PDB file of N, H, CA, C and O in Angstrom:
ATOM      1  N   MET A   1      80.515 150.913 203.299  1.00  0.00           N
ATOM      2  CA  MET A   1      80.111 151.845 202.137  1.00  0.00           C
ATOM      3  C   MET A   1      81.029 153.123 202.633  1.00  0.00           C
ATOM      4  O   MET A   1      81.650 152.929 203.679  1.00  0.00           O
ATOM      5  N   SER A   2      81.198 154.518 201.944  1.00  0.00           N
ATOM      6  H   SER A   2      80.694 154.676 201.095  1.00  0.00           H
ATOM      7  CA  SER A   2      82.407 155.103 202.496  1.00  0.00           C
ATOM      8  C   SER A   2      81.231 156.351 201.959  1.00  0.00           C
ATOM      9  O   SER A   2      80.465 156.398 200.997  1.00  0.00           O
ATOM     10  N   SER A   3      81.514 157.256 203.052  1.00  0.00           N
ATOM     11  H   SER A   3      82.137 157.217 203.834  1.00  0.00           H
ATOM     12  CA  SER A   3      81.196 158.812 202.912  1.00  0.00           C
ATOM     13  C   SER A   3      81.902 159.682 201.674  1.00  0.00           C
ATOM     14  O   SER A   3      83.028 159.278 201.385  1.00  0.00           O
ATOM     15  N   ILE A   4      81.370 160.908 200.840  1.00  0.00           N
ATOM     16  H   ILE A   4      80.455 161.237 201.075  1.00  0.00           H
ATOM     17  CA  ILE A   4      81.400 161.899 200.181  1.00  0.00           C
ATOM     18  C   ILE A   4      81.365 162.643 200.429  1.00  0.00           C
ATOM     19  O   ILE A   4      80.371 163.164 200.933  1.00  0.00           O
ATOM     20  N   TYR A   5      83.173 163.539 200.097  1.00  0.00           N
ATOM     21  H   TYR A   5      83.981 163.116 199.688  1.00  0.00           H
ATOM     22  CA  TYR A   5      82.622 164.669 200.006  1.00  0.00           C
ATOM     23  C   TYR A   5      83.439 165.779 199.224  1.00  0.00           C
ATOM     24  O   TYR A   5      84.378 165.473 198.490  1.00  0.00           O
ATOM     25  N   ILE A   6      82.854 167.643 199.511  1.00  0.00           N
ATOM     26  H   ILE A   6      82.091 167.892 200.108  1.00  0.00           H
ATOM     27  CA  ILE A   6      83.414 167.919 198.066  1.00  0.00           C
ATOM     28  C   ILE A   6      84.057 169.282 198.406  1.00  0.00           C
ATOM     29  O   ILE A   6      83.408 170.306 198.618  1.00  0.00           O
ATOM     30  N   VAL A   7      85.494 169.175 198.439  1.00  0.00           N
ATOM     31  H   VAL A   7      86.021 168.343 198.267  1.00  0.00           H
ATOM     32  CA  VAL A   7      86.596 169.959 199.085  1.00  0.00           C
ATOM     33  C   VAL A   7      85.985 171.443 199.331  1.00  0.00           C
ATOM     34  O   VAL A   7      86.878 172.290 199.353  1.00  0.00           O
ATOM     35  N   ASP A   8      85.526 171.626 199.398  1.00  0.00           N
ATOM     36  H   ASP A   8      84.800 170.938 199.381  1.00  0.00           H
ATOM     37  CA  ASP A   8      85.082 174.144 199.533  1.00  0.00           C
ATOM     38  C   ASP A   8      86.218 174.975 199.426  1.00  0.00           C
ATOM     39  O   ASP A   8      86.707 175.844 198.703  1.00  0.00           O
ATOM     40  N   ARG A   9      86.383 174.465 200.245  1.00  0.00           N
ATOM     41  H   ARG A   9      85.986 173.759 200.832  1.00  0.00           H
ATOM     42  CA  ARG A   9      88.266 175.526 200.155  1.00  0.00           C
ATOM     43  C   ARG A   9      89.285 175.118 201.338  1.00  0.00           C
ATOM     44  O   ARG A   9      88.619 174.387 202.071  1.00  0.00           O
ATOM     45  N   ILE A  10      90.897 175.273 201.999  1.00  0.00           N
ATOM     46  H   ILE A  10      91.438 175.867 201.403  1.00  0.00           H
ATOM     47  CA  ILE A  10      91.457 175.314 202.276  1.00  0.00           C
ATOM     48  C   ILE A  10      91.235 175.880 202.798  1.00  0.00           C
ATOM     49  O   ILE A  10      90.333 176.569 202.322  1.00  0.00           O
ATOM     50  N   GLU A  11      91.704 176.346 204.375  1.00  0.00           N
ATOM     51  H   GLU A  11      92.437 175.786 204.761  1.00  0.00           H
ATOM     52  CA  GLU A  11      91.776 177.041 205.810  1.00  0.00           C
ATOM     53  C   GLU A  11      92.876 176.084 206.814  1.00  0.00           C
ATOM     54  O   GLU A  11      92.680 175.125 207.561  1.00  0.00           O
ATOM     55  N   GLY A  12      94.394 177.038 206.335  1.00  0.00           N
ATOM     56  H   GLY A  12      94.552 177.817 205.729  1.00  0.00           H
ATOM     57  CA  GLY A  12      94.992 176.879 206.752  1.00  0.00           C
ATOM     58  C   GLY A  12      95.564 175.081 207.032  1.00  0.00           C
ATOM     59  O   GLY A  12      96.571 174.794 206.386  1.00  0.00           O
ATOM     60  N   LYS A  13      95.152 174.284 207.660  1.00  0.00           N
ATOM     61  H   LYS A  13      94.333 174.517 208.185  1.00  0.00           H
ATOM     62  CA  LYS A  13      95.736 172.677 208.189  1.00  0.00           C
ATOM     63  C   LYS A  13      94.645 172.054 207.395  1.00  0.00           C
ATOM     64  O   LYS A  13      94.902 171.123 206.632  1.00  0.00           O
ATOM     65  N   TYR A  14      93.128 172.638 207.570  1.00  0.00           N
ATOM     66  H   TYR A  14      92.919 173.395 208.190  1.00  0.00           H
ATOM     67  CA  TYR A  14      92.147 172.090 206.998  1.00  0.00           C
ATOM     68  C   TYR A  14      91.296 172.102 205.851  1.00  0.00           C
ATOM     69  O   TYR A  14      90.998 173.181 205.339  1.00  0.00           O
ATOM     70  N   ALA A  15      90.843 170.943 205.358  1.00  0.00           N
ATOM     71  H   ALA A  15      91.086 170.067 205.774  1.00  0.00           H
ATOM     72  CA  ALA A  15      89.510 171.465 204.336  1.00  0.00           C
ATOM     73  C   ALA A  15      88.955 171.634 204.687  1.00  0.00           C
ATOM     74  O   ALA A  15      88.285 170.784 205.272  1.00  0.00           O
ATOM     75  N   VAL A  16      88.686 172.827 204.690  1.00  0.00           N
ATOM     76  H   VAL A  16      89.230 173.518 204.215  1.00  0.00           H
ATOM     77  CA  VAL A  16      86.346 172.599 204.729  1.00  0.00           C
ATOM     78  C   VAL A  16      85.746 171.663 203.652  1.00  0.00           C
ATOM     79  O   VAL A  16      85.902 171.994 202.477  1.00  0.00           O
ATOM     80  N   CYS A  17      84.950 170.312 203.996  1.00  0.00           N
ATOM     81  H   CYS A  17      84.824 170.042 204.950  1.00  0.00           H
ATOM     82  CA  CYS A  17      84.331 169.704 203.051  1.00  0.00           C
ATOM     83  C   CYS A  17      82.821 170.391 203.790  1.00  0.00           C
ATOM     84  O   CYS A  17      82.506 171.009 204.807  1.00  0.00           O
ATOM     85  N   GLU A  18      81.886 169.591 202.024  1.00  0.00           N
ATOM     86  H   GLU A  18      82.142 169.088 201.198  1.00  0.00           H
ATOM     87  CA  GLU A  18      80.419 169.878 201.723  1.00  0.00           C
ATOM     88  C   GLU A  18      79.732 168.321 202.053  1.00  0.00           C
ATOM     89  O   GLU A  18      79.350 167.672 201.079  1.00  0.00           O
ATOM     90  N   THR A  19      79.584 167.748 203.398  1.00  0.00           N
ATOM     91  H   THR A  19      79.894 168.275 204.189  1.00  0.00           H
ATOM     92  CA  THR A  19      78.714 166.942 203.123  1.00  0.00           C
ATOM     93  C   THR A  19      77.790 166.102 202.324  1.00  0.00           C
ATOM     94  O   THR A  19      76.914 166.913 202.023  1.00  0.00           O
ATOM     95  N   GLU A  20      77.340 164.560 201.615  1.00  0.00           N
ATOM     96  H   GLU A  20      78.051 163.901 201.860  1.00  0.00           H
ATOM     97  CA  GLU A  20      76.269 165.137 200.688  1.00  0.00           C
ATOM     98  C   GLU A  20      74.884 165.375 200.833  1.00  0.00           C
ATOM     99  O   GLU A  20      74.064 165.235 199.925  1.00  0.00           O
ATOM    100  N   LYS A  21      74.441 166.014 202.865  1.00  0.00           N
ATOM    101  H   LYS A  21      75.107 166.128 203.603  1.00  0.00           H
ATOM    102  CA  LYS A  21      73.442 165.902 203.274  1.00  0.00           C
ATOM    103  C   LYS A  21      73.478 167.567 203.366  1.00  0.00           C
ATOM    104  O   LYS A  21      72.478 168.133 203.807  1.00  0.00           O
ATOM    105  N   LYS A  22      75.111 168.671 202.775  1.00  0.00           N
ATOM    106  H   LYS A  22      75.924 168.211 202.417  1.00  0.00           H
ATOM    107  CA  LYS A  22      75.193 169.667 202.224  1.00  0.00           C
ATOM    108  C   LYS A  22      75.348 170.283 203.836  1.00  0.00           C
ATOM    109  O   LYS A  22      74.823 171.263 204.364  1.00  0.00           O
ATOM    110  N   GLU A  23      76.443 169.108 204.440  1.00  0.00           N
ATOM    111  H   GLU A  23      76.870 168.312 204.011  1.00  0.00           H
ATOM    112  CA  GLU A  23      76.311 169.583 206.123  1.00  0.00           C
ATOM    113  C   GLU A  23      77.662 170.757 206.025  1.00  0.00           C
ATOM    114  O   GLU A  23      77.699 171.120 204.850  1.00  0.00           O
ATOM    115  N   MET A  24      78.290 171.159 206.484  1.00  0.00           N
ATOM    116  H   MET A  24      78.261 170.864 207.439  1.00  0.00           H
ATOM    117  CA  MET A  24      80.397 171.020 205.995  1.00  0.00           C
ATOM    118  C   MET A  24      80.967 170.870 207.277  1.00  0.00           C
ATOM    119  O   MET A  24      80.595 171.212 208.399  1.00  0.00           O
ATOM    120  N   VAL A  25      82.693 169.836 206.524  1.00  0.00           N
ATOM    121  H   VAL A  25      82.995 169.557 205.612  1.00  0.00           H
ATOM    122  CA  VAL A  25      83.554 169.413 207.852  1.00  0.00           C
ATOM    123  C   VAL A  25      84.265 169.983 207.711  1.00  0.00           C
ATOM    124  O   VAL A  25      84.342 170.835 206.826  1.00  0.00           O
ATOM    125  N   ASP A  26      85.040 169.734 208.515  1.00  0.00           N
ATOM    126  H   ASP A  26      84.978 169.042 209.234  1.00  0.00           H
ATOM    127  CA  ASP A  26      86.753 169.814 208.420  1.00  0.00           C
ATOM    128  C   ASP A  26      87.149 168.843 208.365  1.00  0.00           C
ATOM    129  O   ASP A  26      86.326 168.087 208.881  1.00  0.00           O
ATOM    130  N   ILE A  27      87.771 168.452 208.113  1.00  0.00           N
ATOM    131  H   ILE A  27      88.439 169.066 207.693  1.00  0.00           H
ATOM    132  CA  ILE A  27      88.921 167.007 207.558  1.00  0.00           C
ATOM    133  C   ILE A  27      90.676 167.550 207.548  1.00  0.00           C
ATOM    134  O   ILE A  27      91.270 167.878 206.521  1.00  0.00           O
ATOM    135  N   GLU A  28      91.322 167.541 209.038  1.00  0.00           N
ATOM    136  H   GLU A  28      90.839 167.275 209.872  1.00  0.00           H
ATOM    137  CA  GLU A  28      92.832 167.780 208.682  1.00  0.00           C
ATOM    138  C   GLU A  28      93.546 167.371 207.789  1.00  0.00           C
ATOM    139  O   GLU A  28      93.463 166.144 207.733  1.00  0.00           O
ATOM    140  N   LEU A  29      94.601 168.017 206.625  1.00  0.00           N
ATOM    141  H   LEU A  29      94.668 169.014 206.670  1.00  0.00           H
ATOM    142  CA  LEU A  29      95.044 168.288 205.793  1.00  0.00           C
ATOM    143  C   LEU A  29      95.876 166.156 206.033  1.00  0.00           C
ATOM    144  O   LEU A  29      95.815 165.109 205.389  1.00  0.00           O
ATOM    145  N   THR A  30      96.358 166.513 207.001  1.00  0.00           N
ATOM    146  H   THR A  30      96.407 167.364 207.524  1.00  0.00           H
ATOM    147  CA  THR A  30      96.940 165.059 207.584  1.00  0.00           C
ATOM    148  C   THR A  30      96.553 164.140 207.003  1.00  0.00           C
ATOM    149  O   THR A  30      97.146 163.331 206.290  1.00  0.00           O
ATOM    150  N   ASN A  31      95.383 164.245 207.333  1.00  0.00           N
ATOM    151  H   ASN A  31      94.901 164.903 207.912  1.00  0.00           H
ATOM    152  CA  ASN A  31      93.953 162.547 206.918  1.00  0.00           C
ATOM    153  C   ASN A  31      94.141 161.690 205.975  1.00  0.00           C
ATOM    154  O   ASN A  31      94.184 160.468 205.836  1.00  0.00           O
ATOM    155  N   ILE A  32      94.295 163.126 205.034  1.00  0.00           N
ATOM    156  H   ILE A  32      94.259 164.119 205.146  1.00  0.00           H
ATOM    157  CA  ILE A  32      93.829 162.788 203.394  1.00  0.00           C
ATOM    158  C   ILE A  32      94.411 162.483 202.696  1.00  0.00           C
ATOM    159  O   ILE A  32      95.141 163.447 202.470  1.00  0.00           O
ATOM    160  N   PHE A  33      94.812 161.307 201.749  1.00  0.00           N
ATOM    161  H   PHE A  33      94.218 160.523 201.932  1.00  0.00           H
ATOM    162  CA  PHE A  33      95.991 160.986 200.819  1.00  0.00           C
ATOM    163  C   PHE A  33      95.651 161.070 199.347  1.00  0.00           C
ATOM    164  O   PHE A  33      94.875 160.545 198.550  1.00  0.00           O
ATOM    165  N   GLY A  34      96.783 162.152 199.377  1.00  0.00           N
ATOM    166  H   GLY A  34      97.414 162.579 200.025  1.00  0.00           H
ATOM    167  CA  GLY A  34      96.466 162.850 197.724  1.00  0.00           C
ATOM    168  C   GLY A  34      96.285 163.780 197.877  1.00  0.00           C
ATOM    169  O   GLY A  34      96.734 164.294 198.902  1.00  0.00           O
ATOM    170  N   ILE A  35      95.882 164.188 197.389  1.00  0.00           N
ATOM    171  H   ILE A  35      95.517 163.770 196.557  1.00  0.00           H
ATOM    172  CA  ILE A  35      96.993 165.801 196.710  1.00  0.00           C
ATOM    173  C   ILE A  35      95.862 166.588 196.819  1.00  0.00           C
ATOM    174  O   ILE A  35      95.202 166.513 195.782  1.00  0.00           O
ATOM    175  N   VAL A  36      94.969 167.900 198.327  1.00  0.00           N
ATOM    176  H   VAL A  36      95.505 167.961 199.169  1.00  0.00           H
ATOM    177  CA  VAL A  36      93.652 168.052 198.481  1.00  0.00           C
ATOM    178  C   VAL A  36      93.593 169.496 197.819  1.00  0.00           C
ATOM    179  O   VAL A  36      94.356 170.411 198.130  1.00  0.00           O
ATOM    180  N   LYS A  37      92.570 169.580 196.850  1.00  0.00           N
ATOM    181  H   LYS A  37      91.951 168.837 196.597  1.00  0.00           H
ATOM    182  CA  LYS A  37      92.517 171.134 196.061  1.00  0.00           C
ATOM    183  C   LYS A  37      90.722 171.482 196.375  1.00  0.00           C
ATOM    184  O   LYS A  37      90.009 170.580 196.816  1.00  0.00           O
ATOM    185  N   GLU A  38      90.188 172.797 196.100  1.00  0.00           N
ATOM    186  H   GLU A  38      90.766 173.530 195.741  1.00  0.00           H
ATOM    187  CA  GLU A  38      89.145 173.144 195.787  1.00  0.00           C
ATOM    188  C   GLU A  38      88.808 172.164 195.025  1.00  0.00           C
ATOM    189  O   GLU A  38      89.526 171.446 194.328  1.00  0.00           O
ATOM    190  N   GLY A  39      86.973 172.148 195.277  1.00  0.00           N
ATOM    191  H   GLY A  39      86.390 172.730 195.843  1.00  0.00           H
ATOM    192  CA  GLY A  39      86.682 171.044 194.108  1.00  0.00           C
ATOM    193  C   GLY A  39      86.909 169.619 193.986  1.00  0.00           C
ATOM    194  O   GLY A  39      86.270 168.959 193.167  1.00  0.00           O
ATOM    195  N   LYS A  40      87.782 169.099 194.754  1.00  0.00           N
ATOM    196  H   LYS A  40      88.301 169.636 195.420  1.00  0.00           H
ATOM    197  CA  LYS A  40      87.782 167.331 195.379  1.00  0.00           C
ATOM    198  C   LYS A  40      86.895 167.182 195.280  1.00  0.00           C
ATOM    199  O   LYS A  40      85.908 167.908 195.156  1.00  0.00           O
ATOM    200  N   VAL A  41      87.231 165.214 195.350  1.00  0.00           N
ATOM    201  H   VAL A  41      88.033 164.625 195.451  1.00  0.00           H
ATOM    202  CA  VAL A  41      86.272 164.345 195.895  1.00  0.00           C
ATOM    203  C   VAL A  41      86.756 164.385 196.704  1.00  0.00           C
ATOM    204  O   VAL A  41      87.547 165.322 196.810  1.00  0.00           O
ATOM    205  N   ILE A  42      86.631 163.393 197.865  1.00  0.00           N
ATOM    206  H   ILE A  42      85.988 162.632 197.778  1.00  0.00           H
ATOM    207  CA  ILE A  42      86.787 162.856 199.506  1.00  0.00           C
ATOM    208  C   ILE A  42      86.438 162.005 199.043  1.00  0.00           C
ATOM    209  O   ILE A  42      85.787 162.194 198.015  1.00  0.00           O
ATOM    210  N   LEU A  43      86.610 160.850 199.417  1.00  0.00           N
ATOM    211  H   LEU A  43      87.139 160.697 200.252  1.00  0.00           H
ATOM    212  CA  LEU A  43      85.933 159.793 200.229  1.00  0.00           C
ATOM    213  C   LEU A  43      86.481 159.417 201.819  1.00  0.00           C
ATOM    214  O   LEU A  43      87.445 159.585 202.566  1.00  0.00           O
ATOM    215  N   LYS A  44      85.231 158.829 201.761  1.00  0.00           N
ATOM    216  H   LYS A  44      84.449 158.693 201.154  1.00  0.00           H
ATOM    217  CA  LYS A  44      85.807 158.545 203.776  1.00  0.00           C
ATOM    218  C   LYS A  44      85.563 156.942 203.198  1.00  0.00           C
ATOM    219  O   LYS A  44      84.724 156.541 202.391  1.00  0.00           O
ATOM    220  N   ARG A  45      86.676 156.159 203.967  1.00  0.00           N
ATOM    221  H   ARG A  45      87.357 156.485 204.622  1.00  0.00           H
ATOM    222  CA  ARG A  45      86.536 154.993 204.515  1.00  0.00           C
ATOM    223  C   ARG A  45      87.429 154.393 205.268  1.00  0.00           C
ATOM    224  O   ARG A  45      88.495 154.942 205.548  1.00  0.00           O
ATOM    225  N   GLU A  46      87.132 153.288 205.655  1.00  0.00           N
ATOM    226  H   GLU A  46      86.266 152.841 205.428  1.00  0.00           H
ATOM    227  CA  GLU A  46      87.267 152.355 207.000  1.00  0.00           C
ATOM    228  C   GLU A  46      89.105 152.930 207.460  1.00  0.00           C
ATOM    229  O   GLU A  46      89.771 153.037 208.490  1.00  0.00           O
ATOM    230  N   ASP A  47      89.267 153.132 206.198  1.00  0.00           N
ATOM    231  H   ASP A  47      88.726 153.044 205.362  1.00  0.00           H
ATOM    232  CA  ASP A  47      90.818 152.503 206.780  1.00  0.00           C
ATOM    233  C   ASP A  47      91.620 154.614 206.740  1.00  0.00           C
ATOM    234  O   ASP A  47      92.739 154.996 207.081  1.00  0.00           O
ATOM    235  N   GLY A  48      90.428 155.437 206.188  1.00  0.00           N
ATOM    236  H   GLY A  48      89.518 155.126 205.911  1.00  0.00           H
ATOM    237  CA  GLY A  48      91.008 156.734 206.089  1.00  0.00           C
ATOM    238  C   GLY A  48      90.226 158.153 204.417  1.00  0.00           C
ATOM    239  O   GLY A  48      90.141 157.763 203.252  1.00  0.00           O
ATOM    240  N   TYR A  49      90.015 158.919 204.653  1.00  0.00           N
ATOM    241  H   TYR A  49      90.085 159.235 205.599  1.00  0.00           H
ATOM    242  CA  TYR A  49      90.381 159.935 203.713  1.00  0.00           C
ATOM    243  C   TYR A  49      91.045 159.593 202.240  1.00  0.00           C
ATOM    244  O   TYR A  49      92.271 159.491 202.194  1.00  0.00           O
ATOM    245  N   TYR A  50      90.660 159.503 201.639  1.00  0.00           N
ATOM    246  H   TYR A  50      89.665 159.585 201.676  1.00  0.00           H
ATOM    247  CA  TYR A  50      91.341 159.925 199.801  1.00  0.00           C
ATOM    248  C   TYR A  50      90.900 160.413 198.812  1.00  0.00           C
ATOM    249  O   TYR A  50      89.916 159.929 198.253  1.00  0.00           O
ATOM    250  N   VAL A  51      91.445 161.344 198.427  1.00  0.00           N
ATOM    251  H   VAL A  51      92.245 161.737 198.881  1.00  0.00           H
ATOM    252  CA  VAL A  51      91.044 161.844 197.486  1.00  0.00           C
ATOM    253  C   VAL A  51      90.427 161.039 195.839  1.00  0.00           C
ATOM    254  O   VAL A  51      91.331 160.735 195.061  1.00  0.00           O
ATOM    255  N   ASP A  52      89.242 160.792 195.471  1.00  0.00           N
ATOM    256  H   ASP A  52      88.508 161.039 196.103  1.00  0.00           H
ATOM    257  CA  ASP A  52      89.044 160.731 194.583  1.00  0.00           C
ATOM    258  C   ASP A  52      89.428 160.896 193.298  1.00  0.00           C
ATOM    259  O   ASP A  52      88.478 161.614 192.987  1.00  0.00           O
ATOM    260  N   GLU A  53      90.280 160.778 191.944  1.00  0.00           N
ATOM    261  H   GLU A  53      91.052 160.195 192.196  1.00  0.00           H
ATOM    262  CA  GLU A  53      90.424 161.916 190.687  1.00  0.00           C
ATOM    263  C   GLU A  53      89.433 161.893 190.017  1.00  0.00           C
ATOM    264  O   GLU A  53      88.684 162.835 189.757  1.00  0.00           O
ATOM    265  N   GLU A  54      89.282 159.613 189.329  1.00  0.00           N
ATOM    266  H   GLU A  54      89.890 158.848 189.540  1.00  0.00           H
ATOM    267  CA  GLU A  54      87.544 159.079 188.894  1.00  0.00           C
ATOM    268  C   GLU A  54      86.561 160.637 189.249  1.00  0.00           C
ATOM    269  O   GLU A  54      86.299 161.651 188.601  1.00  0.00           O
ATOM    270  N   ALA A  55      86.310 160.246 190.317  1.00  0.00           N
ATOM    271  H   ALA A  55      86.522 159.423 190.843  1.00  0.00           H
ATOM    272  CA  ALA A  55      85.509 160.985 190.505  1.00  0.00           C
ATOM    273  C   ALA A  55      84.925 162.423 190.383  1.00  0.00           C
ATOM    274  O   ALA A  55      83.883 162.918 189.954  1.00  0.00           O
ATOM    275  N   THR A  56      86.233 162.924 191.035  1.00  0.00           N
ATOM    276  H   THR A  56      87.079 162.521 191.383  1.00  0.00           H
ATOM    277  CA  THR A  56      86.728 164.342 190.756  1.00  0.00           C
ATOM    278  C   THR A  56      86.724 165.152 188.965  1.00  0.00           C
ATOM    279  O   THR A  56      86.357 166.253 188.554  1.00  0.00           O
ATOM    280  N   ILE A  57      87.253 164.086 188.385  1.00  0.00           N
ATOM    281  H   ILE A  57      87.551 163.192 188.719  1.00  0.00           H
ATOM    282  CA  ILE A  57      87.177 164.922 187.102  1.00  0.00           C
ATOM    283  C   ILE A  57      85.975 164.480 186.213  1.00  0.00           C
ATOM    284  O   ILE A  57      85.894 164.922 185.067  1.00  0.00           O
ATOM    285  N   LYS A  58      84.718 163.327 186.876  1.00  0.00           N
ATOM    286  H   LYS A  58      84.784 162.968 187.807  1.00  0.00           H
ATOM    287  CA  LYS A  58      83.160 163.491 186.628  1.00  0.00           C
ATOM    288  C   LYS A  58      82.260 163.850 186.827  1.00  0.00           C
ATOM    289  O   LYS A  58      81.140 163.767 186.323  1.00  0.00           O
ATOM    290  N   ARG A  59      83.060 164.699 188.310  1.00  0.00           N
ATOM    291  H   ARG A  59      83.970 164.766 188.720  1.00  0.00           H
ATOM    292  CA  ARG A  59      81.944 165.612 188.393  1.00  0.00           C
ATOM    293  C   ARG A  59      82.124 167.060 188.121  1.00  0.00           C
ATOM    294  O   ARG A  59      81.450 168.043 188.429  1.00  0.00           O
ATOM    295  N   LYS A  60      83.467 166.874 187.312  1.00  0.00           N
ATOM    296  H   LYS A  60      84.014 166.075 187.063  1.00  0.00           H
ATOM    297  CA  LYS A  60      83.964 168.351 186.754  1.00  0.00           C
ATOM    298  C   LYS A  60      83.387 168.820 185.515  1.00  0.00           C
ATOM    299  O   LYS A  60      82.941 169.929 185.219  1.00  0.00           O
ATOM    300  N   ASP A  61      83.534 167.243 184.538  1.00  0.00           N
ATOM    301  H   ASP A  61      83.896 166.342 184.779  1.00  0.00           H
ATOM    302  CA  ASP A  61      82.292 167.234 183.053  1.00  0.00           C
ATOM    303  C   ASP A  61      81.353 167.341 183.778  1.00  0.00           C
ATOM    304  O   ASP A  61      80.534 167.871 183.027  1.00  0.00           O
ATOM    305  N   GLU A  62      80.690 167.166 185.078  1.00  0.00           N
ATOM    306  H   GLU A  62      81.356 166.735 185.687  1.00  0.00           H
ATOM    307  CA  GLU A  62      79.016 167.394 184.829  1.00  0.00           C
ATOM    308  C   GLU A  62      79.530 168.591 185.012  1.00  0.00           C
ATOM    309  O   GLU A  62      79.118 169.108 183.974  1.00  0.00           O
ATOM    310  N   ILE A  63      80.184 169.518 185.605  1.00  0.00           N
ATOM    311  H   ILE A  63      80.518 169.099 186.449  1.00  0.00           H
ATOM    312  CA  ILE A  63      79.250 170.834 185.856  1.00  0.00           C
ATOM    313  C   ILE A  63      79.348 171.393 184.613  1.00  0.00           C
ATOM    314  O   ILE A  63      78.343 171.956 184.177  1.00  0.00           O
ATOM    315  N   LYS A  64      80.769 171.347 183.656  1.00  0.00           N
ATOM    316  H   LYS A  64      81.585 170.891 184.010  1.00  0.00           H
ATOM    317  CA  LYS A  64      80.574 171.526 182.863  1.00  0.00           C
ATOM    318  C   LYS A  64      79.658 171.282 182.069  1.00  0.00           C
ATOM    319  O   LYS A  64      78.972 172.273 181.820  1.00  0.00           O
ATOM    320  N   LYS A  65      79.398 170.473 181.626  1.00  0.00           N
ATOM    321  H   LYS A  65      79.956 169.667 181.828  1.00  0.00           H
ATOM    322  CA  LYS A  65      78.081 170.188 180.528  1.00  0.00           C
ATOM    323  C   LYS A  65      76.448 171.594 181.341  1.00  0.00           C
ATOM    324  O   LYS A  65      75.979 172.339 180.479  1.00  0.00           O
ATOM    325  N   LEU A  66      75.791 171.763 182.944  1.00  0.00           N
ATOM    326  H   LEU A  66      76.171 171.159 183.644  1.00  0.00           H
ATOM    327  CA  LEU A  66      75.070 172.255 182.569  1.00  0.00           C
ATOM    328  C   LEU A  66      75.194 173.223 182.351  1.00  0.00           C
ATOM    329  O   LEU A  66      74.255 173.960 182.048  1.00  0.00           O
ATOM    330  N   MET A  67      77.008 173.771 182.458  1.00  0.00           N
ATOM    331  H   MET A  67      77.771 173.173 182.704  1.00  0.00           H
ATOM    332  CA  MET A  67      76.953 175.226 182.268  1.00  0.00           C
ATOM    333  C   MET A  67      76.941 175.355 180.587  1.00  0.00           C
ATOM    334  O   MET A  67      76.577 176.424 180.098  1.00  0.00           O
ATOM    335  N   GLU A  68      77.374 174.167 179.658  1.00  0.00           N
ATOM    336  H   GLU A  68      77.670 173.298 180.055  1.00  0.00           H
ATOM    337  CA  GLU A  68      77.142 175.029 178.005  1.00  0.00           C
ATOM    338  C   GLU A  68      76.031 175.283 178.149  1.00  0.00           C
ATOM    339  O   GLU A  68      75.093 174.627 178.603  1.00  0.00           O
ATOM    340  N   GLY A  69      76.159 176.916 177.497  1.00  0.00           N
ATOM    341  H   GLY A  69      76.921 177.449 177.129  1.00  0.00           H
ATOM    342  CA  GLY A  69      75.233 177.655 176.788  1.00  0.00           C
ATOM    343  C   GLY A  69      74.486 178.592 177.705  1.00  0.00           C
ATOM    344  O   GLY A  69      73.737 179.523 177.406  1.00  0.00           O
ATOM    345  N   MET A  70      74.961 178.012 179.231  1.00  0.00           N
ATOM    346  H   MET A  70      75.570 177.256 179.474  1.00  0.00           H
ATOM    347  CA  MET A  70      74.193 179.080 180.292  1.00  0.00           C
ATOM    348  C   MET A  70      74.464 181.138 179.360  1.00  0.00           C
ATOM    349  O   MET A  70      73.659 182.063 179.472  1.00  0.00           O
ATOM    350  N   TRP A  71      75.315 181.161 178.865  1.00  0.00           N
ATOM    351  H   TRP A  71      75.969 180.410 178.775  1.00  0.00           H
ATOM    352  CA  TRP A  71      75.517 182.425 179.414  1.00  0.00           C
ATOM    353  C   TRP A  71      75.679 181.963 177.254  1.00  0.00           C
ATOM    354  O   TRP A  71      76.263 180.880 177.215  1.00  0.00           O
ATOM    355  N   GLU A  72      75.530 182.188 176.559  1.00  0.00           N
ATOM    356  H   GLU A  72      75.056 183.068 176.591  1.00  0.00           H
ATOM    357  CA  GLU A  72      75.533 182.339 174.844  1.00  0.00           C
ATOM    358  C   GLU A  72      73.693 182.963 174.240  1.00  0.00           C
ATOM    359  O   GLU A  72      72.590 182.435 174.384  1.00  0.00           O
ATOM    360  N   GLU A  73      74.010 183.936 173.738  1.00  0.00           N
ATOM    361  H   GLU A  73      74.906 184.364 173.621  1.00  0.00           H
ATOM    362  CA  GLU A  73      73.156 185.006 172.553  1.00  0.00           C
ATOM    363  C   GLU A  73      72.649 184.450 171.666  1.00  0.00           C
ATOM    364  O   GLU A  73      72.042 185.086 170.805  1.00  0.00           O
TER     365      GLU A  73
END
């Protein structure tokens, strides 16, 4: 089974990520396969960390739906 992380920010050579348990962890950028940016979903598998583009898009769409109409009068 894989663990899921959300990239909160990039600090130097580390991606500062939030875990499913709302804890913050630092992952070296060189250990992550894919293009790492804030908001990206990272999966940890037995063989390393991977950017999950599909999960990132799904997460962004869910956030967008939650925000629709939030500031409309």
